[in-house]
C-alpha positions in Angstrom: 0.0 0.0 0.0 2.8 2.3 0.9 4.5 1.7 -2.4 1.3 2.5 -4.3 1.0 5.8 -2.4 4.5 6.7 -3.2 4.0 5.8 -6.8 0.8 7.9 -6.9 2.6 10.8 -5.4 5.5 10.6 -7.8 3.0 10.8 -10.7 1.0 13.6 -9.1 3.9 16.0 -8.9 4.7 16.2 -12.6 1.0 16.1 -13.5 0.3 19.1 -11.2 3.4 20.9 -12.7 2.1 20.3 -16.2 -1.3 21.6 -15.4 0.2 24.7 -13.8 2.6 25.3 -16.7 0.0 24.8 -19.4 -3.2 26.1 -17.9 -2.5 28.5 -15.1 0.9 30.3 -15.2 0.5 31.5 -18.9 -2.4 33.6 -17.7 -0.7 35.1 -14.6 0.5 38.3 -16.4 2.9 40.5 -14.5 4.4 43.9 -14.6 8.1 43.8 -13.9 9.3 47.2 -12.6 12.8 48.6 -12.8 14.2 51.9 -11.9 17.2 52.7 -14.1 19.6 55.6 -13.3 20.5 56.6 -16.9 19.4 60.2 -17.3 21.5 63.3 -16.8 21.2 65.2 -13.5 18.1 67.4 -13.3 16.0 65.6 -15.9 12.4 64.4 -15.2 11.8 60.7 -14.8 10.5 58.9 -17.9 8.2 55.9 -17.8 9.0 53.3 -20.5 6.7 50.4 -21.2 8.6 47.5 -22.8 6.4 44.9 -24.6 8.0 41.8 -26.0 7.0 38.5 -27.5 3.2 38.8 -27.6 3.0 35.8 -29.9 -0.7 36.4 -30.4 -3.2 33.9 -31.9 -6.9 34.5 -32.3 -8.0 32.3 -29.3 -5.8 34.2 -26.8 -8.5 36.7 -25.8 -7.3 36.9 -22.1 -3.8 38.0 -23.2 -5.1 40.4 -25.7 -7.4 42.1 -23.2 -4.7 42.4 -20.6 -2.3 44.1 -23.0 -5.0 46.4 -24.3 -5.4 47.6 -20.7 -1.8 48.6 -20.2 -2.7 52.2 -21.2 -3.6 52.5 -17.5 0.2 52.6 -16.8 0.4 56.0 -18.6 3.8 55.4 -20.2 5.7 58.2 -21.8 7.2 55.8 -24.3 6.4 52.3 -25.6 9.3 50.0 -26.8 8.1 46.9 -28.7 10.9 44.4 -29.3 9.0 42.1 -31.6 7.5 38.6 -32.1 4.0 40.1 -32.0 2.5 37.3 -34.2 2.0 33.6 -34.0 -0.6 33.6 -36.9 -1.5 35.9 -39.8 -3.7 38.2 -37.7 -2.2 41.6 -38.1 -5.6 43.5 -37.6 -6.1 41.8 -34.3 -2.6 42.7 -33.1 -3.1 46.3 -34.1 -6.4 46.3 -32.2 -4.6 45.0 -29.1 -2.1 47.9 -29.3 -4.7 50.5 -30.3 -4.5 52.6 -27.1 -0.8 52.3 -26.8 -0.3 53.5 -30.4 -1.4 56.9 -29.2 1.8 57.0 -27.1 5.3 57.7 -28.6 6.8 54.4 -29.6 9.6 52.5 -31.3 9.7 48.9 -32.5 11.8 46.2 -34.0 10.7 42.8 -35.3 11.3 39.2 -34.4 11.4 36.1 -36.5 7.7 35.3 -35.7 6.7 38.6 -37.3 8.0 37.2 -40.6 7.4 33.5 -40.3 4.6 31.5 -38.7 5.8 29.0 -36.1 6.4 25.4 -37.1 6.1 22.2 -35.0 9.4 21.2 -33.5 10.8 18.8 -31.0 10.8 20.9 -27.8 13.7 18.9 -26.4 16.0 20.5 -29.0 15.3 23.9 -27.5 17.2 22.8 -24.4 20.3 21.9 -26.4 20.7 24.9 -28.8 18.9 28.0 -30.1 15.8 27.2 -32.2 16.1 27.6 -35.9 13.8 29.1 -38.6 14.7 26.6 -41.3 14.9 27.1 -45.0 12.6 30.1 -45.2 13.4 33.4 -46.8 10.1 34.7 -47.9 7.7 35.7 -45.1 4.4 33.9 -44.9 2.9 36.5 -42.5 1.8 40.0 -43.3 4.9 41.7 -41.9 4.5 44.7 -44.2 0.9 45.2 -42.9 2.2 45.1 -39.3 5.0 47.6 -40.0 2.5 49.9 -41.8 -0.1 49.6 -39.0 2.5 50.7 -36.4 4.1 53.4 -38.4 0.9 54.9 -39.6 0.1 55.6 -36.0 3.5 57.2 -35.3 5.7 54.4 -34.0 9.2 54.4 -35.5 10.5 51.2 -37.1 14.1 50.6 -35.9 15.2 47.4 -37.7 18.8 48.5 -38.6 17.7 52.1 -38.4 18.0 55.2 -36.1 15.8 57.9 -34.8 15.6 60.7 -32.2 12.8 61.6 -29.9 12.4 64.3 -27.2 10.5 63.2 -24.2 9.9 65.5 -21.3 12.8 67.6 -22.4 15.2 64.6 -22.7 16.7 64.0 -26.1 16.9 60.3 -26.8 18.8 58.7 -29.7 17.6 55.2 -30.6 19.6 52.8 -32.7 18.1 49.4 -33.7 19.2 46.1 -35.1 17.2 43.5 -36.9 16.6 40.1 -35.4 20.0 38.3 -34.9 18.2 35.0 -34.5 17.5 35.0 -38.2 20.6 37.0 -39.2 18.7 40.2 -40.0 21.0 42.3 -37.8 23.2 44.6 -39.9 26.2 45.6 -37.9 28.4 47.7 -40.2 32.0 48.9 -40.0 33.8 51.3 -42.2 37.0 50.4 -44.1 38.9 52.3 -41.3 37.4 50.0 -38.6 34.9 52.6 -37.3 31.4 51.4 -36.3 28.9 52.7 -38.9 25.8 51.0 -37.4 24.7 51.0 -34.7 25.7 54.5 -33.8 24.5 57.3 -31.6 24.7 61.1 -31.7 27.1 62.2 -29.0 25.1 65.4 -28.3 22.0 63.7 -27.0 21.0 63.0 -23.4 20.4 59.3 -23.6 21.4 56.6 -26.1 19.2 53.5 -26.4 19.9 50.3 -28.4 16.9 48.2 -29.3 16.8 44.7 -30.8 14.8 41.5 -30.6 17.3 38.8 -29.7 20.1 39.7 -27.3 22.9 37.8 -29.0 26.4 38.7 -27.7 27.3 40.3 -31.1 24.4 42.7 -30.8 25.2 43.6 -27.2 28.8 44.1 -28.1 27.9 46.4 -31.1 25.6 48.6 -29.0 28.1 48.8 -26.1 30.9 49.7 -28.6 28.7 52.5 -29.9 28.2 53.9 -26.4 24.7 52.8 -25.6 23.5 53.8 -22.1 20.6 51.3 -22.3 20.1 48.2 -24.4 16.6 46.6 -24.6 15.7 43.2 -26.0 13.2 40.3 -25.6 13.2 36.9 -27.3 14.4 34.7 -24.4 11.0 34.3 -22.7 13.0 34.3 -19.5 13.9 30.7 -20.3 10.1 29.9 -20.6 10.6 26.9 -18.3 12.7 27.8 -15.3 13.9 25.7 -12.5 12.8 27.2 -9.2 15.8 28.6 -7.1 18.1 27.9 -10.1 16.8 29.8 -13.1 16.7 29.4 -16.8 18.3 26.4 -18.4 18.6 28.2 -21.8 18.2 31.7 -23.4 17.5 30.6 -27.0 20.6 32.5 -28.1 24.3 32.6 -27.1 23.7 34.6 -24.0 24.6 33.0 -20.7 21.5 31.4 -19.0 21.9 33.6 -15.9 21.0 36.6 -18.1 17.7 35.3 -19.5 15.7 38.2 -18.1 16.0 41.4 -16.0 18.7 44.1 -15.8 22.4 43.6 -15.9 25.6 45.5 -16.8 27.4 44.9 -20.1 30.6 46.9 -20.3 29.5 50.5 -19.7 25.9 49.8 -20.8 22.8 48.6 -18.9 20.9 45.8 -20.6 17.2 45.1 -19.9 15.7 41.9 -21.2 12.0 41.2 -20.9 10.7 37.7 -20.4 7.8 38.6 -22.6 4.2 37.6 -22.8 3.8 34.5 -24.9 5.1 31.3 -26.4 4.9 29.3 -29.6 1.5 27.6 -30.0 3.6 24.4 -30.4 5.1 24.9 -26.9 2.2 26.4 -25.0 3.7 26.4 -21.5 5.5 28.6 -19.1 6.8 27.4 -15.7 8.4 29.7 -13.1 8.6 32.3 -15.8 5.4 34.4 -15.6 4.4 36.3 -18.8 5.3 39.9 -18.3 5.8 43.4 -19.6 8.5 45.6 -18.1 7.8 49.1 -16.8 11.1 51.1 -16.7 11.4 54.3 -14.7 14.4 56.2 -16.1 15.8 58.6 -13.5 18.9 60.7 -13.2 22.3 59.1 -12.4 23.6 59.4 -8.9 
């Protein structure tokens, strides 16, 4: 009898974990708050909402409604680091962001904004970064997504630059395309000077934005003098081990840097664990879906 009880208990634990990971935690949306001292002395604080990895499908009404309600946070700026889609539903994604599109914003794209997800062996994810195999022509309406955001005033930053002034602070943004699918365009001159990404030295704040925080992108932004680097993609590991952390980052970044804020050379890096998942791996465990609310304040 004792052996049966032990056997039943041994089966119950993974079953309960599976129910939690598939049916409960993916709906426990969180706002992760960080205060970052990156502004010059005397500047007003700036509230930045960082949205990453929505991975929306039509049936995810709860997630869509929660994101639509984020206007209540009254951000001064929205930074969207990509992977908005998991199906060809651009109008629904634009509806989710409708209120936030009234706020100043910048965005980059992730692989899932170009290519619909495909069924894969999830065990491979634990061994190496996932691959978008043998596809060069997008099967999702990425042009419609870009147009929908830019028509409302958000600035597209894939391998591009822009400047915004927010509450008197001049911010220079430089973006890189998704390194996970080799769309990042790090460029050097013949003399060995970094051409892109680059920043205007006369601004108050320099921000690098990309989807996947591969080491080459962090190194490029840091070399250009970024004060802050923002990325998503990792899902925080998606399935974390309690009291130990993420087993993987789905890129070449160390597993201990799967989410949160950390220093990289002279830059601060903020990685959001994001909101979603591939429909073929619909679980999150010890990695609650999140957006990040950054309060930028003066140094010192």
